[in-house]
N, C-alpha and C positions, 0 to 999 in steps of 0.2 A: 229621387233625383230631380232637381229643378231643370227646366228647359226654357230658355228665353225665346226660342223660335227665332226666325229672322225678323221678328217684329217686337223686339224688346223696347221697353220704355213707355208702355201704355198705362202705367199705374200713376196715380196722383202724386204719390210721395217721391217719384223719381226726380221731380224738379228740385226738391230740397237736396237730394243726393247730388245732383249736378252742381248746385251752388257750393256744396261742401268740396266738391272735386276742384272747382275753380280755385278755392282757397289753397289747395295743395299744388295746383298746376301753374298758377300764374306768378310772375316774378315778385309782385309786391304783396301777395297774400290777401288781397281785398275781395275774397271770394263770396262773401255773404250776398252780394247783389250781382254777382257775375262779373264778366269782363267790362271794365269801364275805360273809355277813352275820353280825353279832354281835347276840345278843339281850341287851339290857341293862335294868337297872331295879333298884330297891331291893328289899330282902328281902320276900317274901310277896306280890309283885305278880302272880305267875302265869307266870313265865318258863318253868319246866319244863313246865307244862301246854301252853303255846303251842308249844314245841318238839315235844312229842308230837303235837299236832294237825297241825302242819306236816309231820311225818314220815310220817303215814299208814301206820304199820307198818314204816317203813324206818329208824327211828331207832337210834342207838347211845348211849342215855343222854342226855347233854346236847348231842349232835351229831346232825344229821340232814341228809339230802339231800332237798331240796324239788323236786318236779316242778311246773313251771309249768303248771297244768291248763288249757291253751288249748283252748276248745271247738272252734276251727277245726281243730286237729290231730285231735281225736276224730272230727269229722264227715268229714274227708278220709280218715281211716283206714277208716271204715265204707264209703266209696265205693271206694277203691282196694284195700282188703283186702291190705295189704302184709305181707311176712314180718316186718317190724319197724316199730314206731312209737316215735319218740323225741321226747319233750317237752324243751323248754329246762329247765334245772335249775340250782340253786345250793345251796351248803352253808350251814347255819346252825349257830352254836355259842353256847350259853348261857354268859354270863360272870357269875359270882356276885359281887355287891357285897360288899366286905369289911365285916366288923363294925366298929362304932365303936371297939372296943377292939383292933382288929387291929394287929399290929406293922407297922413300916414295910415289911418285906419282902412282906407281903400286898398292899399297895397297888402295889408294883412288879410283882408277879405279875399283878395285875388289869390294869395298863396294858400289860404284855406280851401278855396274852390279847386285848386289843382290837386289837393291831397286825395288819394284814393284812385287816381288815374293810373292804369297800368301801361298806357301808351299815350304820348302827346301827338296829336295831329296838328302840325304847325303850318298854318295857311300863310302864303306869301302872295302879295299883289304884283302882277306883271301886266296890268292893263291900264290904259289911260282913262281918266275920268275927270270931266270938267268940275264935278262937285267936290273933288278931293284936292284940287289945286296942284299939288306937287306931282311931278311925273313919277312913275313907279321905280323903286330902287329895291328890288327883292333881296339882293345880296346884302345891302346895308341894313335892311329890316331884319334879316336872319342874324346878322352879326350883333345887332342891338339887343335882341332878345337873348341870344347866346351869352352876351356879356352880363346881362341882368341875372340870368340863371347861375352863371359862374360866381358872380359876386354874392348872391344869396347863399350858395353852398359854402363859399369861403368863410362868410360870417358865421354860419352854423358850425363849421369845424372849429373856428377860433373859440366860440362859446363853449363847445364841448371840452376843449382843452382847459378853459378857464374853470369849468365845473369840476374837472378832474383834479384840480388842486385841493378840493375839499373831499371829493369821493373818487379815489384812485380807480383808473380804468383797468380791466383785465388785460393781459398781454395781447390777446387777439384784438382788443379794442384800440390799444395804443398803436399796434402795427397797422390796422385798417385805417384809422384816422390819419396816421402819418402818411400813408400812401395817398389818401384823399387830398391832403394838404399839398403834397408834392405835385400831384397831377393838376390841381386847380391853379396853383401858382404858375404852372406852365401853360395855362389856358386849355387844358385837355379835359373834356367832359368825362365824368366818372363812368359813363356807360362804355367808354373805350378802354377801360382798365380791366385786366383779367384778375379779378379777386378770387381768393379761395372760397369754398363754401362757408367756412367759419367766418371769414371776413365779411362776406356778403350778408350772412344772417345778422351780424352785428350792425352793419351800417344801414340796413333797410329801415331800422327804427327811426332814423334821422330824416327820412323822406327827402333825400337830396334830389333836387330838380334835374340835375344833369345825369343822374343815374337812370332815370326813366327812359326807355326806348322812345325814339322820336321819328315820326314819319313826316316828310316835307311834302306839301301839296301846293302847287303853284296855280293860281287863278289867272289864266291867260286870256288874251283878248279874243282868240279864236283857235279852233282845233288845228287849223292848217298853218298857223303862224306862231308856234310856241317860242320862237327865238326872239320875238319882240319883247320890249319892256324889261330888258336886262335879264331875261331867262337864261341865256347862255352862261352868264357869269355865275349865277347861283347853281346851275347844273354842274359846272366844273368844280365849284367849291364843295358841293355835296359829294361828288365822285371822289374827290381827294380825301375826304374823311370817311368814305364808305357808308354814306347816309342814303337811305332809300328815298327816291323822289318821284312824284307823280306830277303830271301837268295836264290840265284841261280847262276849258272855259266853264265856270260854274253855272251861268244862266242856261246854257245848252244842256248841261247835266240835269238841271232842275226840270227842264222840259221833258227829258227822257224819263225821269222818275215818276212823272204823272201818268205814264202809260201802263198798260198791263204787262206782266212779266214776259208774255209771248212777243209783245211788240218792242220791248226795250232793246234787245240785242240788235234787231234790224235797224231801228231808228238811230241808235248810238253809232252803228257802223256808217250809216248814211251821213251823219254829221261829222265823221272823222274822229269820234271819241274812242278811247281804249275799251269802253264797255260801260254798262250802267254804274253810276258812282258808288252805290252801295256794294256792288260786287267787287269793283276794282280797289276801293279803299279798304274794305274788310279783308280781302286777300292779302293786301300789303301789310296791314296791321297784324294779321296772324303770322305772316312771315317774320316781322320784326320781333314778335314774341316767341318765335320758335314753336308755333302751334300747328298741328295738322288735324284732320278729321277722319274718323272711321265711321262706317255706316251700318245701320241695322235696317232690315227690310221685312215686309210681310203685309198681310191684309189689314192689320190693325194700324200700323204706322210705318212710314219710312222716315228715318231720322239721321241727322249728322250729329256726331258727338266730338267736340273739340278736346284734344289732349295735347300734352307737350310732346314734341318730337323725341323719339328715343324711349318712350314708355313701353313697358311689357304688356302682354295680353292680360295678365292678372291685374295690373294697374289700370288698364283701360276698362276692365270689367267694373271697377269701382266708380267710373264715370256714370255707368248705368244705374248701379245700386250697390251699396256696401255689402249686402247679403251675397250678391253674385261674386264679388271679389273674395269674400271670406270663404265661400264654399266652392271656389273655382276648381273645376276638374280639367277641362280642356276647351279650346276654341276651334270652331269650324270657320275657316277663313278662305275667301276667294277674293282676288283683286277685282276692282271695278272693271278694269280692262278685260280680264279673262271672262267675267260675267257677260259683258257686252259682246265678246267674241263668240261665246257659246249660246247665249240667248236665254238661258234659264238655269236655276239651281240644279235641277235634275241633270241637265246636259253637262254642267260643270262637274258633277259627281261622276258621271259616266266617263268623262274625259280625263279624270284625275286632277282637275284644276281646283277642286274643293279640297283643301288640306286640313289635316288635324294638327293643331299646334298646341304646345304646352305653355306653362305659365311664363316662361322666360322668352317667348317669341316677341321680337320687337315689331310693334304694329307699324304698318306703312300707311301713308296718306291714301285714302280711298279704299282701304280694305273693307270688305263687307264681312261682318263677323256675327256669328251665333255663339253665345257662351253656354256651355253645359256646366251645371253646378249642383251642389248638394248641401243643404243646410238643415 
């Protein structure tokens, strides 16, 4: 019988298994390189500064790997003192908005760069700048990019119906594209439409821009004056459409990102920020995608494993390794809160807080799990 211990994930091939898992768990199925976010927005909004703040020194220009700074992982690492601590992570890539005078090829390259992003982080300017001339209009900027994305999707639907004259669509395709056309003509983003699983599977191949979840991040002038620069208007617009919105000054967030993890929380609070940018943006992006993390612990490694909310214990085992999923027997589970309350795994067992769960158990965010399996 196999036994992961509370230190699963210390084998080299687990990384490949995790990538395969992303392909199954994430909305657009681009799992080969893990979770990908695209940083979008009009010129001068602060995209590059945000990427630098998210990178925390690990950036490569306009691309960065973001560690999801989960405080639970840090705390468990302090307790277990493992050889390795692994946070959940995702990649961000800045996509520059083409100039108004750009050739057609520039727009095509922009659209190509958006492809593969499972979530768009839309940056909006709400700060004054003598170098940009125009005062900030974040609501107008939001509406401009929304219109461009809606127009792109409408054109793509029309072309799909044109092609269908030569190669007829299946019934599910006709229905799905018809619903897309109806929504787009009413200026409703496709992410707000409740498609069936069959419809969603069909339309994902079209890479509709308005289907991708979107997180709004407003670059404000200061942490204590977020209502300046038209922020209130964009906040109301976001709330009306149920869109997740964050707001903080990017230069201050960049300052915080240059500190050690131990200093970041304290300095962010002193500046009036909601937290380190990598932690705040990552958690919001995970929420947009319906993702949670379960944890594995032990002397070899403490690790966070992202999965889709609602997945079973057996499905979660596949995030660690396909062999564990295939040979799943049971899962030993304790919530992070119960573990911290009792102080150790032994104390959790003695108190009955460490539970034995079967394959159909729905994993909760923060569950500490040990998988027992046999292959």
